[in-house]
N, C-alpha and C positions, 0 to 999 in steps of 0.2 A: 701890725705891732709897732706902730709909729715911732715912739720915743726910744732911741738907741740906749739911753741911760736908764731906762726903766728896769727894775728888778724883775726877772723872770724866774718862776719856780717850776720845778719838775717834781711831780708827785708820783710815787710808785706805790701801787696798791696790789696786794695779794688777793687772789680770789677768795670767795667764801668757802664754807665747809663743803667738802666733796662727799658725794654719796657713797663712794667705794670705801672711804676711810671709816665710816660708821656702820658698815655692813656687819651683820652677825650671822651665825649659823642659822638662827631662827628667822632672820630677815636678810637673806643674801642680796648682794648688789645685782641689779638688773640693768644692763646697758653695755655700752662699749667700754671695755676695760682700759683702752688707750685714751678715752675721751669721756670721763665721767661727768655727770651733771652735778649741780648743787643740790643740797638737801633743802628742806624748808627753812632750816636754821641758816644755811648759807645764803639763801635768797634774802632773808631778813637782815643778815649782816651786810649784804650788798646794798639794800635799801637804806640802812643806817649810814653807810659810807656815802651814798648819794646825797643824803640829807646834810652831811658834814660839808660836802663840796658846794652846796647851794650858794654860799656867800663868797666863794672863791672865783677869781677871774680865770676861767679855763677856756683855752682856745682849741685844743686838740685832745682827742682821746685815742690812744693806741692800745692794742691788745694782741696777745698771741692768738693763734687760730683755734684754741680749744674751747669747747662748750662752756666749761666752768668759768673761764676768764671772760668769754663773751657775755655770759649771763651777768656777771659782776659788772662789766663795762656797760652793758645795756641799761642797767638801773641808773648808773651815773649819767650816761648819754641822754637817756629819756628825760631825766630831771633838768638837764641843762640845754636840751634841744640841739644836741650835737650828734654827729655820726661817729662811727668807730673806724679808725684806720687799722687794718690787720697787718701786723708785722711778723713775718715768719721767724725772724732772728730773735724775737722775744721768747721763743720756745725753749724750755729747759731741756727738752729732749727732741731729737730729730726723727720723728716717725711720720714724715710728710706723705708717705705712701697712703696712710689712712686719712690724713687731713686734706690734702690737695683736692681729691675728688669731691669732698664735702663742701668746698667753698661755695659752689653755686647754691647748694641747699642752705648753707648758713647765711648767705646774703639775702635770702627770702625771709629768714627768721629774725635776723639782727640788722640794725641800721648800719651796715658796713659800707665804707667808702673805699673801694679797691683802687682808686686812682688818686690818693692823697699825695700832696707834694710839700 
């Protein structure tokens, strides 16, 4: 990050549409209620967000450890050739009993850098 006088921007992105939010009685949500995935619309929203970031100078991507946020971050990371730093403190809720054991599984599915600095 060479120039100390350079302007640095921090972008905060909310995840795409969650599957549990659009569930109905006719089409109930299937999955972990503490860690819902994105809908097809949510994945499309994430892809559009990734497209918006293509012209930006992005150095790092951080995400909370939830599937919906990692799916969103992955779209952006893939388009920029970056890894994702998972930061537990970015979670809006603290249900780490469910999340911590899944980290090994998540690192196989998402480009997670568990040793970012």
